[in-house]
N, C-alpha and C positions, 0 to 999 in steps of 0.2 A: 468429508465435508466438501470435496470438490464436486462441482455441478456439471463437469464436462460429460460424464457418463449419462446423466439425466437428460441433457440436451442432445445427446447423440454425437458428441465430438470425440469420444474415446471408446475404444474397444477393449480396454484393459491391458494394453501393451506396456512393457517396461521401458523406461528411459535408458539411455546409454549410461555407463558407469561413471563417465567423466562429467556428467551434467551437474549443475549447481544444486545444492539441496534447497528444499522449500524454505527453510527458515532464513537462509542467507538471502534468497531472492526477495522474500517479504521485507527483510530488514533494509536491503538496499533500495527497494522501491519506496518504502516509507520514508527513508532519509532524504531521498531526492524530492519526493512530493511534499515533504514538510516545508522545504525552502520555497517552493512554488506557492503553497497554500498561505504561508506567512506573507509573501509579497502580494499575492492576490487580495487577501483580506485587508492588508494595510492600505492598498489602493482603494478598495471599497470604503474603508473608513474615511480616507481623505475625501472621497467624492460625497459621502453621506453627510459628514459634519462640516466640511468646508473650513472657514476661518475659526470655527469654535473648537477645533481639534486640540487636544492636550496630549502630552507624551504618554501618561499612563493609559489613556483611552486607546491610543494607537498601538501601544505595546500589548494591551489586552486583546484587541482585535487580531493582531498578528499571531499571538499565542493560540488563540482559539482557531484561527485558520490553519496553523501548522498542525495542531492536534487533530482537527477534524479531517483534513485532506489526507494526512499520512495514515490515519486509521482506516479511512475509507479505501485508500489505494491498497493497503496491506490486505484488507478483507477481499477485495476484488482479485488480487493475485492469488490468495488462498483458495478462492472459489473456482477460478477459471484457468489456472496454470497447470500444465501437464505434470510438472515436477511435484505438485501438491496432491496428486492422486494417492489414495491409500496404499496401493501396491508399490508405488515408487518410494514413498516414505518408509515402508517396511523394508524394502531392499536396501535402501541407503543406511538405515539404522542397524540392520543385521550385518553389514559389511565392516563395522568398526571392530 
């Protein structure tokens, strides 16, 4: 699923054995970006509604921001990270 080879960023080389696995990298990136997405969408909600804001509405915007930004960042890591190339996933999985 990695697009690095398609865009010419990769020649199919293997990563070092001590590099992070793809799943952990995706999980960490999604966790960090979910906080930023929640804060960003909460701010947009405050700007959009102004004084008409309610707590459920702001929590709904924050939850949607967290989910959308974390899933988008995890997808981008999966597509463009060298750790997520098929040969590196296969080597990491076979080493267990």
